[in-house]
All heavy atoms as TSV, in Angstrom:
chain	resi	resn	atom	element	x	y	z
A	1	MET	N	N	7.374	-18.627	13.021
A	1	MET	CA	C	7.217	-19.944	13.609
A	1	MET	C	C	6.349	-19.850	14.852
A	1	MET	O	O	6.580	-19.022	15.714
A	1	MET	CB	C	8.572	-20.525	13.991
A	1	MET	CG	C	9.425	-20.890	12.802
A	1	MET	SD	S	10.973	-21.653	13.298
A	1	MET	CE	C	10.387	-23.230	13.855
A	2	ASP	N	N	5.406	-20.710	14.931
A	2	ASP	CA	C	4.527	-20.756	16.088
A	2	ASP	C	C	5.082	-21.761	17.096
A	2	ASP	O	O	5.191	-22.948	16.818
A	2	ASP	CB	C	3.122	-21.160	15.647
A	2	ASP	CG	C	2.138	-21.109	16.783
A	2	ASP	OD1	O	2.442	-20.474	17.807
A	2	ASP	OD2	O	1.069	-21.715	16.640
A	3	ALA	N	N	5.455	-21.303	18.273
A	3	ALA	CA	C	6.069	-22.161	19.287
A	3	ALA	C	C	5.089	-23.195	19.823
A	3	ALA	O	O	5.500	-24.212	20.362
A	3	ALA	CB	C	6.603	-21.312	20.434
A	4	TRP	N	N	3.807	-22.970	19.677
A	4	TRP	CA	C	2.813	-23.878	20.233
A	4	TRP	C	C	2.141	-24.735	19.163
A	4	TRP	O	O	1.062	-25.264	19.384
A	4	TRP	CB	C	1.770	-23.086	20.989
A	4	TRP	CG	C	2.332	-22.455	22.212
A	4	TRP	CD1	C	2.838	-21.205	22.323
A	4	TRP	CD2	C	2.511	-23.063	23.480
A	4	TRP	NE1	N	3.308	-20.987	23.578
A	4	TRP	CE2	C	3.122	-22.113	24.317
A	4	TRP	CE3	C	2.217	-24.312	23.994
A	4	TRP	CZ2	C	3.437	-22.392	25.635
A	4	TRP	CZ3	C	2.529	-24.584	25.314
A	4	TRP	CH2	C	3.132	-23.634	26.110
A	5	LYS	N	N	2.797	-24.928	18.013
A	5	LYS	CA	C	2.151	-25.685	16.936
A	5	LYS	C	C	1.988	-27.159	17.269
A	5	LYS	O	O	1.131	-27.834	16.723
A	5	LYS	CB	C	2.932	-25.542	15.632
A	5	LYS	CG	C	4.306	-26.172	15.658
A	5	LYS	CD	C	5.009	-25.955	14.333
A	5	LYS	CE	C	6.443	-26.353	14.403
A	5	LYS	NZ	N	6.732	-27.703	14.211
A	6	ASP	N	N	2.814	-27.686	18.205
A	6	ASP	CA	C	2.737	-29.099	18.574
A	6	ASP	C	C	1.961	-29.327	19.864
A	6	ASP	O	O	2.072	-30.375	20.487
A	6	ASP	CB	C	4.148	-29.677	18.739
A	6	ASP	CG	C	4.908	-29.688	17.429
A	6	ASP	OD1	O	4.249	-29.844	16.382
A	6	ASP	OD2	O	6.134	-29.533	17.445
A	7	VAL	N	N	1.158	-28.362	20.271
A	7	VAL	CA	C	0.396	-28.492	21.507
A	7	VAL	C	C	-0.760	-29.460	21.288
A	7	VAL	O	O	-1.452	-29.413	20.283
A	7	VAL	CB	C	-0.132	-27.114	21.967
A	7	VAL	CG1	C	-1.109	-27.256	23.114
A	7	VAL	CG2	C	1.023	-26.234	22.364
A	8	VAL	N	N	-0.938	-30.338	22.260
A	8	VAL	CA	C	-2.016	-31.318	22.206
A	8	VAL	C	C	-2.959	-31.052	23.372
A	8	VAL	O	O	-2.511	-30.916	24.514
A	8	VAL	CB	C	-1.451	-32.756	22.305
A	8	VAL	CG1	C	-2.574	-33.764	22.345
A	8	VAL	CG2	C	-0.509	-33.028	21.162
A	9	ALA	N	N	-4.246	-30.979	23.109
A	9	ALA	CA	C	-5.217	-30.785	24.180
A	9	ALA	C	C	-5.502	-32.136	24.824
A	9	ALA	O	O	-6.005	-33.044	24.196
A	9	ALA	CB	C	-6.502	-30.174	23.632
A	10	SER	N	N	-5.114	-32.261	26.078
A	10	SER	CA	C	-5.299	-33.511	26.800
A	10	SER	C	C	-5.974	-33.194	28.124
A	10	SER	O	O	-5.419	-32.468	28.948
A	10	SER	CB	C	-3.940	-34.179	27.026
A	10	SER	OG	O	-4.083	-35.289	27.852
A	11	ASP	N	N	-7.150	-33.752	28.330
A	11	ASP	CA	C	-7.900	-33.498	29.556
A	11	ASP	C	C	-8.121	-32.006	29.780
A	11	ASP	O	O	-7.915	-31.488	30.875
A	11	ASP	CB	C	-7.191	-34.117	30.766
A	11	ASP	CG	C	-7.124	-35.627	30.680
A	11	ASP	OD1	O	-8.020	-36.231	30.091
A	11	ASP	OD2	O	-6.159	-36.180	31.212
A	12	GLN	N	N	-8.452	-31.313	28.755
A	12	GLN	CA	C	-8.739	-29.885	28.798
A	12	GLN	C	C	-7.513	-29.042	29.139
A	12	GLN	O	O	-7.643	-27.899	29.529
A	12	GLN	CB	C	-9.862	-29.599	29.804
A	12	GLN	CG	C	-11.098	-30.441	29.635
A	12	GLN	CD	C	-11.744	-30.292	28.264
A	12	GLN	OE1	O	-11.632	-29.256	27.648
A	12	GLN	NE2	N	-12.413	-31.327	27.797
A	13	ARG	N	N	-6.313	-29.591	29.011
A	13	ARG	CA	C	-5.090	-28.836	29.278
A	13	ARG	C	C	-4.213	-28.870	28.039
A	13	ARG	O	O	-4.120	-29.885	27.365
A	13	ARG	CB	C	-4.316	-29.456	30.438
A	13	ARG	CG	C	-5.064	-29.404	31.738
A	13	ARG	CD	C	-4.201	-29.964	32.840
A	13	ARG	NE	N	-5.033	-30.243	33.988
A	13	ARG	CZ	C	-5.025	-31.364	34.668
A	13	ARG	NH1	N	-4.214	-32.326	34.342
A	13	ARG	NH2	N	-5.810	-31.523	35.693
A	14	ALA	N	N	-3.551	-27.767	27.770
A	14	ALA	CA	C	-2.626	-27.712	26.643
A	14	ALA	C	C	-1.262	-28.227	27.108
A	14	ALA	O	O	-0.718	-27.759	28.101
A	14	ALA	CB	C	-2.502	-26.287	26.133
A	15	VAL	N	N	-0.742	-29.210	26.380
A	15	VAL	CA	C	0.542	-29.811	26.722
A	15	VAL	C	C	1.447	-29.687	25.511
A	15	VAL	O	O	1.105	-30.129	24.415
A	15	VAL	CB	C	0.378	-31.296	27.110
A	15	VAL	CG1	C	1.722	-31.926	27.404
A	15	VAL	CG2	C	-0.553	-31.435	28.292
A	16	TYR	N	N	2.618	-29.088	25.705
A	16	TYR	CA	C	3.581	-28.954	24.613
A	16	TYR	C	C	4.370	-30.244	24.486
A	16	TYR	O	O	4.941	-30.735	25.456
A	16	TYR	CB	C	4.523	-27.780	24.880
A	16	TYR	CG	C	5.565	-27.625	23.796
A	16	TYR	CD1	C	5.225	-27.049	22.574
A	16	TYR	CD2	C	6.851	-28.084	23.974
A	16	TYR	CE1	C	6.168	-26.922	21.568
A	16	TYR	CE2	C	7.798	-27.958	22.981
A	16	TYR	CZ	C	7.450	-27.375	21.780
A	16	TYR	OH	O	8.377	-27.256	20.788
A	17	LEU	N	N	4.403	-30.821	23.299
A	17	LEU	CA	C	5.167	-32.024	23.031
A	17	LEU	C	C	6.381	-31.654	22.198
A	17	LEU	O	O	6.281	-30.937	21.218
A	17	LEU	CB	C	4.325	-33.052	22.266
A	17	LEU	CG	C	3.107	-33.583	23.006
A	17	LEU	CD1	C	2.333	-34.536	22.109
A	17	LEU	CD2	C	3.515	-34.264	24.288
A	18	GLY	N	N	7.517	-32.142	22.595
A	18	GLY	CA	C	8.740	-31.869	21.863
A	18	GLY	C	C	9.859	-31.464	22.802
A	18	GLY	O	O	9.778	-31.608	24.018
A	19	GLN	N	N	10.908	-30.941	22.210
A	19	GLN	CA	C	12.081	-30.539	22.974
A	19	GLN	C	C	11.940	-29.087	23.422
A	19	GLN	O	O	11.524	-28.234	22.654
A	19	GLN	CB	C	13.318	-30.688	22.117
A	19	GLN	CG	C	14.591	-30.325	22.820
A	19	GLN	CD	C	15.791	-30.473	21.915
A	19	GLN	OE1	O	15.668	-30.873	20.775
A	19	GLN	NE2	N	16.946	-30.134	22.423
A	20	TRP	N	N	12.276	-28.830	24.670
A	20	TRP	CA	C	12.262	-27.480	25.188
A	20	TRP	C	C	13.298	-27.355	26.295
A	20	TRP	O	O	13.859	-28.342	26.733
A	20	TRP	CB	C	10.877	-27.063	25.665
A	20	TRP	CG	C	10.297	-27.900	26.764
A	20	TRP	CD1	C	9.727	-29.128	26.634
A	20	TRP	CD2	C	10.240	-27.581	28.146
A	20	TRP	NE1	N	9.318	-29.590	27.852
A	20	TRP	CE2	C	9.621	-28.659	28.802
A	20	TRP	CE3	C	10.640	-26.491	28.891
A	20	TRP	CZ2	C	9.396	-28.674	30.169
A	20	TRP	CZ3	C	10.420	-26.511	30.266
A	20	TRP	CH2	C	9.804	-27.580	30.882
A	21	THR	N	N	13.561	-26.140	26.738
A	21	THR	CA	C	14.571	-25.890	27.757
A	21	THR	C	C	13.934	-25.230	28.970
A	21	THR	O	O	13.263	-24.211	28.843
A	21	THR	CB	C	15.690	-24.988	27.215
A	21	THR	OG1	O	16.259	-25.613	26.063
A	21	THR	CG2	C	16.775	-24.782	28.252
A	22	ASN	N	N	14.152	-25.819	30.136
A	22	ASN	CA	C	13.721	-25.239	31.396
A	22	ASN	C	C	14.841	-24.311	31.852
A	22	ASN	O	O	15.830	-24.747	32.435
A	22	ASN	CB	C	13.470	-26.343	32.423
A	22	ASN	CG	C	12.992	-25.814	33.734
A	22	ASN	OD1	O	12.870	-24.609	33.930
A	22	ASN	ND2	N	12.719	-26.716	34.665
A	23	TRP	N	N	14.705	-23.025	31.585
A	23	TRP	CA	C	15.780	-22.071	31.818
A	23	TRP	C	C	16.083	-21.861	33.287
A	23	TRP	O	O	17.114	-21.302	33.641
A	23	TRP	CB	C	15.482	-20.752	31.125
A	23	TRP	CG	C	15.568	-20.899	29.645
A	23	TRP	CD1	C	14.535	-20.883	28.760
A	23	TRP	CD2	C	16.753	-21.107	28.863
A	23	TRP	NE1	N	14.989	-21.077	27.481
A	23	TRP	CE2	C	16.367	-21.218	27.518
A	23	TRP	CE3	C	18.103	-21.229	29.181
A	23	TRP	CZ2	C	17.263	-21.424	26.485
A	23	TRP	CZ3	C	19.007	-21.442	28.149
A	23	TRP	CH2	C	18.586	-21.534	26.832
A	24	SER	N	N	15.229	-22.311	34.193
A	24	SER	CA	C	15.522	-22.173	35.616
A	24	SER	C	C	16.593	-23.172	36.057
A	24	SER	O	O	17.133	-23.056	37.152
A	24	SER	CB	C	14.257	-22.376	36.452
A	24	SER	OG	O	13.792	-23.703	36.333
A	25	ARG	N	N	16.914	-24.151	35.201
A	25	ARG	CA	C	17.937	-25.147	35.525
A	25	ARG	C	C	19.131	-25.083	34.586
A	25	ARG	O	O	19.876	-26.038	34.489
A	25	ARG	CB	C	17.323	-26.545	35.459
A	25	ARG	CG	C	16.221	-26.745	36.492
A	25	ARG	CD	C	15.864	-28.155	36.663
A	25	ARG	NE	N	17.024	-28.882	37.173
A	25	ARG	CZ	C	17.129	-30.188	37.141
A	25	ARG	NH1	N	16.164	-30.905	36.626
A	25	ARG	NH2	N	18.195	-30.778	37.617
A	26	ASP	N	N	19.334	-23.984	33.869
A	26	ASP	CA	C	20.446	-23.793	32.942
A	26	ASP	C	C	20.126	-24.487	31.617
A	26	ASP	O	O	19.155	-25.214	31.488
A	26	ASP	CB	C	21.747	-24.340	33.550
A	26	ASP	CG	C	22.991	-23.795	32.860
A	26	ASP	OD1	O	22.863	-22.896	32.027
A	26	ASP	OD2	O	24.090	-24.288	33.183
A	27	CYS	N	N	20.948	-24.259	30.614
A	27	CYS	CA	C	20.639	-24.805	29.290
A	27	CYS	C	C	21.004	-26.290	29.186
A	27	CYS	O	O	20.384	-27.025	28.414
A	27	CYS	CB	C	21.325	-24.003	28.197
A	27	CYS	SG	S	23.094	-24.194	28.152
A	28	ILE	N	N	21.961	-26.773	29.963
A	28	ILE	CA	C	22.339	-28.190	29.897
A	28	ILE	C	C	21.411	-29.036	30.762
A	28	ILE	O	O	20.805	-30.003	30.291
A	28	ILE	CB	C	23.808	-28.382	30.342
A	28	ILE	CG1	C	24.752	-27.583	29.464
A	28	ILE	CG2	C	24.176	-29.864	30.353
A	28	ILE	CD1	C	24.769	-28.002	28.015
A	29	LEU	N	N	21.291	-28.695	32.037
A	29	LEU	CA	C	20.442	-29.469	32.949
A	29	LEU	C	C	18.955	-29.265	32.682
A	29	LEU	O	O	18.134	-30.093	33.078
A	29	LEU	CB	C	20.760	-29.100	34.403
A	29	LEU	CG	C	22.161	-29.449	34.889
A	29	LEU	CD1	C	22.372	-28.944	36.309
A	29	LEU	CD2	C	22.390	-30.940	34.816
A	30	GLY	N	N	18.600	-28.194	32.008
A	30	GLY	CA	C	17.206	-27.903	31.743
A	30	GLY	C	C	16.675	-28.467	30.435
A	30	GLY	O	O	15.510	-28.293	30.119
A	31	ALA	N	N	17.540	-29.155	29.683
A	31	ALA	CA	C	17.091	-29.747	28.417
A	31	ALA	C	C	16.028	-30.808	28.714
A	31	ALA	O	O	16.258	-31.740	29.477
A	31	ALA	CB	C	18.261	-30.353	27.667
A	32	THR	N	N	14.860	-30.663	28.123
A	32	THR	CA	C	13.719	-31.519	28.437
A	32	THR	C	C	13.063	-32.003	27.148
A	32	THR	O	O	12.993	-31.268	26.164
A	32	THR	CB	C	12.684	-30.729	29.267
A	32	THR	OG1	O	13.335	-30.192	30.413
A	32	THR	CG2	C	11.528	-31.601	29.694
A	33	LEU	N	N	12.592	-33.231	27.182
A	33	LEU	CA	C	11.860	-33.805	26.055
A	33	LEU	C	C	10.517	-34.287	26.563
A	33	LEU	O	O	10.454	-35.171	27.427
A	33	LEU	CB	C	12.644	-34.972	25.435
A	33	LEU	CG	C	11.999	-35.668	24.251
A	33	LEU	CD1	C	11.837	-34.694	23.090
A	33	LEU	CD2	C	12.816	-36.861	23.838
A	34	ALA	N	N	9.436	-33.703	26.079
A	34	ALA	CA	C	8.086	-34.081	26.480
A	34	ALA	C	C	7.494	-34.972	25.389
A	34	ALA	O	O	7.490	-34.604	24.212
A	34	ALA	CB	C	7.225	-32.846	26.684
A	35	LEU	N	N	7.032	-36.152	25.790
A	35	LEU	CA	C	6.495	-37.123	24.841
A	35	LEU	C	C	5.110	-37.587	25.267
A	35	LEU	O	O	4.713	-37.418	26.424
A	35	LEU	CB	C	7.415	-38.355	24.784
A	35	LEU	CG	C	8.856	-38.121	24.357
A	35	LEU	CD1	C	9.666	-39.384	24.570
A	35	LEU	CD2	C	8.910	-37.698	22.910
A	36	THR	N	N	4.413	-38.209	24.343
A	36	THR	CA	C	3.149	-38.854	24.688
A	36	THR	C	C	3.462	-40.103	25.500
A	36	THR	O	O	4.608	-40.553	25.559
A	36	THR	CB	C	2.363	-39.249	23.419
A	36	THR	OG1	O	3.142	-40.193	22.689
A	36	THR	CG2	C	2.058	-38.042	22.563
A	37	LYS	N	N	2.460	-40.678	26.139
A	37	LYS	CA	C	2.682	-41.889	26.936
A	37	LYS	C	C	3.234	-43.011	26.078
A	37	LYS	O	O	4.146	-43.737	26.491
A	37	LYS	CB	C	1.376	-42.351	27.588
A	37	LYS	CG	C	0.986	-41.578	28.799
A	37	LYS	CD	C	-0.241	-42.197	29.442
A	37	LYS	CE	C	-0.654	-41.439	30.664
A	37	LYS	NZ	N	-1.809	-42.064	31.322
A	38	ARG	N	N	2.697	-43.177	24.899
A	38	ARG	CA	C	3.132	-44.252	24.013
A	38	ARG	C	C	4.602	-44.087	23.626
A	38	ARG	O	O	5.394	-45.020	23.720
A	38	ARG	CB	C	2.269	-44.284	22.754
A	38	ARG	CG	C	2.650	-45.359	21.783
A	38	ARG	CD	C	1.735	-45.331	20.541
A	38	ARG	NE	N	2.212	-46.221	19.533
A	38	ARG	CZ	C	3.093	-45.890	18.596
A	38	ARG	NH1	N	3.578	-44.675	18.542
A	38	ARG	NH2	N	3.480	-46.766	17.709
A	39	ASP	N	N	4.980	-42.883	23.203
A	39	ASP	CA	C	6.362	-42.624	22.814
A	39	ASP	C	C	7.305	-42.721	24.010
A	39	ASP	O	O	8.418	-43.220	23.902
A	39	ASP	CB	C	6.489	-41.256	22.152
A	39	ASP	CG	C	5.785	-41.207	20.808
A	39	ASP	OD1	O	5.537	-42.283	20.220
A	39	ASP	OD2	O	5.474	-40.092	20.346
A	40	GLY	N	N	6.859	-42.254	25.173
A	40	GLY	CA	C	7.653	-42.356	26.383
A	40	GLY	C	C	7.918	-43.805	26.766
A	40	GLY	O	O	9.018	-44.168	27.177
A	41	ASN	N	N	6.894	-44.650	26.625
A	41	ASN	CA	C	7.065	-46.079	26.916
A	41	ASN	C	C	8.063	-46.713	25.964
A	41	ASN	O	O	8.861	-47.575	26.368
A	41	ASN	CB	C	5.729	-46.812	26.847
A	41	ASN	CG	C	4.838	-46.486	28.019
A	41	ASN	OD1	O	5.305	-46.089	29.077
A	41	ASN	ND2	N	3.538	-46.646	27.824
A	42	LEU	N	N	8.054	-46.306	24.702
A	42	LEU	CA	C	9.023	-46.837	23.743
A	42	LEU	C	C	10.444	-46.419	24.102
A	42	LEU	O	O	11.377	-47.225	24.030
A	42	LEU	CB	C	8.681	-46.368	22.329
A	42	LEU	CG	C	7.467	-47.016	21.688
A	42	LEU	CD1	C	7.141	-46.334	20.363
A	42	LEU	CD2	C	7.695	-48.495	21.478
A	43	VAL	N	N	10.619	-45.176	24.523
A	43	VAL	CA	C	11.945	-44.698	24.918
A	43	VAL	C	C	12.442	-45.458	26.146
A	43	VAL	O	O	13.600	-45.879	26.207
A	43	VAL	CB	C	11.925	-43.172	25.180
A	43	VAL	CG1	C	13.205	-42.713	25.835
A	43	VAL	CG2	C	11.687	-42.427	23.886
A	44	ILE	N	N	11.575	-45.661	27.136
A	44	ILE	CA	C	11.959	-46.401	28.337
A	44	ILE	C	C	12.309	-47.842	27.989
A	44	ILE	O	O	13.301	-48.392	28.498
A	44	ILE	CB	C	10.833	-46.351	29.386
A	44	ILE	CG1	C	10.704	-44.935	29.939
A	44	ILE	CG2	C	11.076	-47.343	30.513
A	44	ILE	CD1	C	9.487	-44.716	30.795
A	45	SER	N	N	11.531	-48.480	27.117
A	45	SER	CA	C	11.811	-49.856	26.719
A	45	SER	C	C	13.146	-49.954	25.998
A	45	SER	O	O	13.941	-50.866	26.263
A	45	SER	CB	C	10.703	-50.386	25.804
A	45	SER	OG	O	9.494	-50.410	26.485
A	46	PHE	N	N	13.411	-49.025	25.101
A	46	PHE	CA	C	14.689	-49.037	24.388
A	46	PHE	C	C	15.848	-48.819	25.346
A	46	PHE	O	O	16.875	-49.484	25.255
A	46	PHE	CB	C	14.708	-47.974	23.288
A	46	PHE	CG	C	16.059	-47.845	22.639
A	46	PHE	CD1	C	16.493	-48.799	21.740
A	46	PHE	CD2	C	16.891	-46.796	22.966
A	46	PHE	CE1	C	17.747	-48.704	21.154
A	46	PHE	CE2	C	18.144	-46.683	22.385
A	46	PHE	CZ	C	18.581	-47.638	21.482
A	47	ALA	N	N	15.701	-47.889	26.282
A	47	ALA	CA	C	16.780	-47.607	27.246
A	47	ALA	C	C	17.062	-48.830	28.111
A	47	ALA	O	O	18.228	-49.153	28.384
A	47	ALA	CB	C	16.412	-46.411	28.111
A	48	ALA	N	N	16.025	-49.541	28.543
A	48	ALA	CA	C	16.217	-50.749	29.355
A	48	ALA	C	C	16.909	-51.832	28.546
A	48	ALA	O	O	17.823	-52.509	29.037
A	48	ALA	CB	C	14.879	-51.246	29.880
A	49	PHE	N	N	16.493	-52.018	27.305
A	49	PHE	CA	C	17.107	-53.025	26.437
A	49	PHE	C	C	18.566	-52.685	26.174
A	49	PHE	O	O	19.452	-53.546	26.262
A	49	PHE	CB	C	16.327	-53.104	25.117
A	49	PHE	CG	C	16.901	-54.076	24.134
A	49	PHE	CD1	C	16.786	-55.434	24.341
A	49	PHE	CD2	C	17.556	-53.629	22.997
A	49	PHE	CE1	C	17.316	-56.343	23.440
A	49	PHE	CE2	C	18.094	-54.522	22.090
A	49	PHE	CZ	C	17.969	-55.884	22.311
A	50	PHE	N	N	18.854	-51.418	25.892
A	50	PHE	CA	C	20.223	-50.981	25.613
A	50	PHE	C	C	21.105	-51.147	26.848
A	50	PHE	O	O	22.249	-51.602	26.746
A	50	PHE	CB	C	20.211	-49.525	25.140
A	50	PHE	CG	C	21.559	-49.017	24.740
A	50	PHE	CD1	C	22.152	-49.439	23.566
A	50	PHE	CD2	C	22.234	-48.119	25.550
A	50	PHE	CE1	C	23.405	-48.976	23.195
A	50	PHE	CE2	C	23.482	-47.646	25.194
A	50	PHE	CZ	C	24.073	-48.082	24.014
A	51	ALA	N	N	20.584	-50.787	28.025
A	51	ALA	CA	C	21.359	-50.926	29.262
A	51	ALA	C	C	21.668	-52.393	29.542
A	51	ALA	O	O	22.766	-52.726	30.009
A	51	ALA	CB	C	20.594	-50.313	30.432
A	52	THR	N	N	20.735	-53.288	29.241
A	52	THR	CA	C	20.965	-54.720	29.424
A	52	THR	C	C	22.069	-55.205	28.508
A	52	THR	O	O	22.965	-55.957	28.939
A	52	THR	CB	C	19.668	-55.507	29.153
A	52	THR	OG1	O	18.650	-55.036	30.033
A	52	THR	CG2	C	19.870	-56.990	29.356
A	53	LEU	N	N	22.041	-54.790	27.256
A	53	LEU	CA	C	23.091	-55.203	26.317
A	53	LEU	C	C	24.460	-54.690	26.751
A	53	LEU	O	O	25.453	-55.430	26.720
A	53	LEU	CB	C	22.778	-54.693	24.912
A	53	LEU	CG	C	21.673	-55.402	24.156
A	53	LEU	CD1	C	21.465	-54.747	22.796
A	53	LEU	CD2	C	21.993	-56.863	23.987
A	54	VAL	N	N	24.523	-53.450	27.171
A	54	VAL	CA	C	25.795	-52.866	27.610
A	54	VAL	C	C	26.313	-53.594	28.844
A	54	VAL	O	O	27.500	-53.917	28.934
A	54	VAL	CB	C	25.635	-51.348	27.866
A	54	VAL	CG1	C	26.845	-50.782	28.567
A	54	VAL	CG2	C	25.376	-50.623	26.557
A	55	ALA	N	N	25.437	-53.883	29.798
A	55	ALA	CA	C	25.851	-54.587	31.014
A	55	ALA	C	C	26.367	-55.989	30.693
A	55	ALA	O	O	27.352	-56.446	31.287
A	55	ALA	CB	C	24.687	-54.663	31.998
A	56	MET	N	N	25.731	-56.681	29.750
A	56	MET	CA	C	26.200	-58.012	29.365
A	56	MET	C	C	27.592	-57.940	28.759
A	56	MET	O	O	28.457	-58.768	29.073
A	56	MET	CB	C	25.230	-58.656	28.354
A	56	MET	CG	C	23.963	-59.152	28.980
A	56	MET	SD	S	22.763	-59.963	27.870
A	56	MET	CE	C	23.441	-59.902	26.264
A	57	ARG	N	N	27.822	-56.967	27.915
A	57	ARG	CA	C	29.140	-56.828	27.276
A	57	ARG	C	C	30.213	-56.454	28.292
A	57	ARG	O	O	31.323	-56.959	28.239
A	57	ARG	CB	C	29.094	-55.797	26.150
A	57	ARG	CG	C	28.165	-56.166	25.027
A	57	ARG	CD	C	28.577	-57.471	24.410
A	57	ARG	NE	N	27.573	-57.900	23.458
A	57	ARG	CZ	C	27.374	-59.147	23.102
A	57	ARG	NH1	N	28.104	-60.098	23.611
A	57	ARG	NH2	N	26.441	-59.463	22.252
A	58	ILE	N	N	29.877	-55.561	29.212
A	58	ILE	CA	C	30.846	-55.181	30.243
A	58	ILE	C	C	31.180	-56.383	31.123
A	58	ILE	O	O	32.345	-56.604	31.481
A	58	ILE	CB	C	30.309	-53.997	31.082
A	58	ILE	CG1	C	30.323	-52.731	30.237
A	58	ILE	CG2	C	31.126	-53.801	32.352
A	58	ILE	CD1	C	29.694	-51.530	30.899
A	59	TRP	N	N	30.174	-57.193	31.465
A	59	TRP	CA	C	30.415	-58.377	32.280
A	59	TRP	C	C	31.348	-59.342	31.552
A	59	TRP	O	O	32.259	-59.911	32.154
A	59	TRP	CB	C	29.099	-59.064	32.632
A	59	TRP	CG	C	29.302	-60.312	33.435
A	59	TRP	CD1	C	29.053	-61.584	33.037
A	59	TRP	CD2	C	29.814	-60.396	34.768
A	59	TRP	NE1	N	29.378	-62.458	34.034
A	59	TRP	CE2	C	29.849	-61.749	35.113
A	59	TRP	CE3	C	30.255	-59.447	35.687
A	59	TRP	CZ2	C	30.300	-62.196	36.357
A	59	TRP	CZ3	C	30.707	-59.887	36.925
A	59	TRP	CH2	C	30.728	-61.247	37.235
A	60	ARG	N	N	31.154	-59.516	30.259
A	60	ARG	CA	C	32.043	-60.399	29.490
A	60	ARG	C	C	33.468	-59.858	29.451
A	60	ARG	O	O	34.426	-60.617	29.528
A	60	ARG	CB	C	31.518	-60.585	28.075
A	60	ARG	CG	C	30.323	-61.494	28.019
A	60	ARG	CD	C	29.934	-61.805	26.604
A	60	ARG	NE	N	28.818	-62.717	26.592
A	60	ARG	CZ	C	28.413	-63.367	25.527
A	60	ARG	NH1	N	29.018	-63.177	24.377
A	60	ARG	NH2	N	27.391	-64.169	25.601
A	61	ILE	N	N	33.606	-58.552	29.339
A	61	ILE	CA	C	34.953	-57.958	29.335
A	61	ILE	C	C	35.610	-58.139	30.696
A	61	ILE	O	O	36.805	-58.475	30.785
A	61	ILE	CB	C	34.872	-56.463	28.939
A	61	ILE	CG1	C	34.485	-56.344	27.465
A	61	ILE	CG2	C	36.186	-55.751	29.212
A	61	ILE	CD1	C	34.156	-54.937	27.028
A	62	ILE	N	N	34.859	-57.952	31.780
A	62	ILE	CA	C	35.404	-58.155	33.115
A	62	ILE	C	C	35.828	-59.605	33.316
A	62	ILE	O	O	36.919	-59.880	33.856
A	62	ILE	CB	C	34.369	-57.724	34.185
A	62	ILE	CG1	C	34.189	-56.207	34.160
A	62	ILE	CG2	C	34.793	-58.197	35.572
A	62	ILE	CD1	C	33.054	-55.706	35.012
A	63	CYS	N	N	34.994	-60.545	32.878
A	63	CYS	CA	C	35.341	-61.967	32.985
A	63	CYS	C	C	36.595	-62.288	32.185
A	63	CYS	O	O	37.465	-63.051	32.650
A	63	CYS	CB	C	34.183	-62.845	32.515
A	63	CYS	SG	S	32.783	-62.836	33.620
A	64	LEU	N	N	36.730	-61.726	31.010
A	64	LEU	CA	C	37.906	-61.957	30.192
A	64	LEU	C	C	39.156	-61.401	30.861
A	64	LEU	O	O	40.206	-62.058	30.874
A	64	LEU	CB	C	37.724	-61.310	28.814
A	64	LEU	CG	C	38.901	-61.438	27.840
A	64	LEU	CD1	C	39.098	-62.908	27.462
A	64	LEU	CD2	C	38.677	-60.602	26.626
A	65	CYS	N	N	39.052	-60.215	31.444
A	65	CYS	CA	C	40.208	-59.605	32.118
A	65	CYS	C	C	40.608	-60.419	33.351
A	65	CYS	O	O	41.799	-60.558	33.648
A	65	CYS	CB	C	39.887	-58.172	32.512
A	65	CYS	SG	S	39.769	-57.066	31.102
A	66	CYS	N	N	39.633	-60.922	34.081
A	66	CYS	CA	C	39.933	-61.715	35.281
A	66	CYS	C	C	40.511	-63.084	34.931
A	66	CYS	O	O	41.268	-63.656	35.718
A	66	CYS	CB	C	38.682	-61.885	36.130
A	66	CYS	SG	S	38.144	-60.361	36.905
A	67	HIS	N	N	40.166	-63.598	33.793
A	67	HIS	CA	C	40.642	-64.911	33.375
A	67	HIS	C	C	42.118	-64.841	33.053
A	67	HIS	O	O	42.916	-65.640	33.350
A	67	HIS	CB	C	39.864	-65.404	32.169
A	67	HIS	CG	C	40.298	-66.727	31.675
A	67	HIS	ND1	N	40.090	-67.879	32.412
A	67	HIS	CD2	C	40.960	-67.116	30.557
A	67	HIS	CE1	C	40.592	-68.910	31.747
A	67	HIS	NE2	N	41.127	-68.484	30.616
């Protein structure tokens, strides 16, 4: 297996895309996901949408409990 098979040349620099581990921060805290700008924007958009839905549901549960 070639560890650099997903490398993309961007601005004359090799950038590894995918999941990898930054061993200087341990295996849990060092878990890293490198994405393209487009994919990163999709992940951020989904996370914002999901957080909004969760917050709305929690607010409804709090209102129900207070009622």
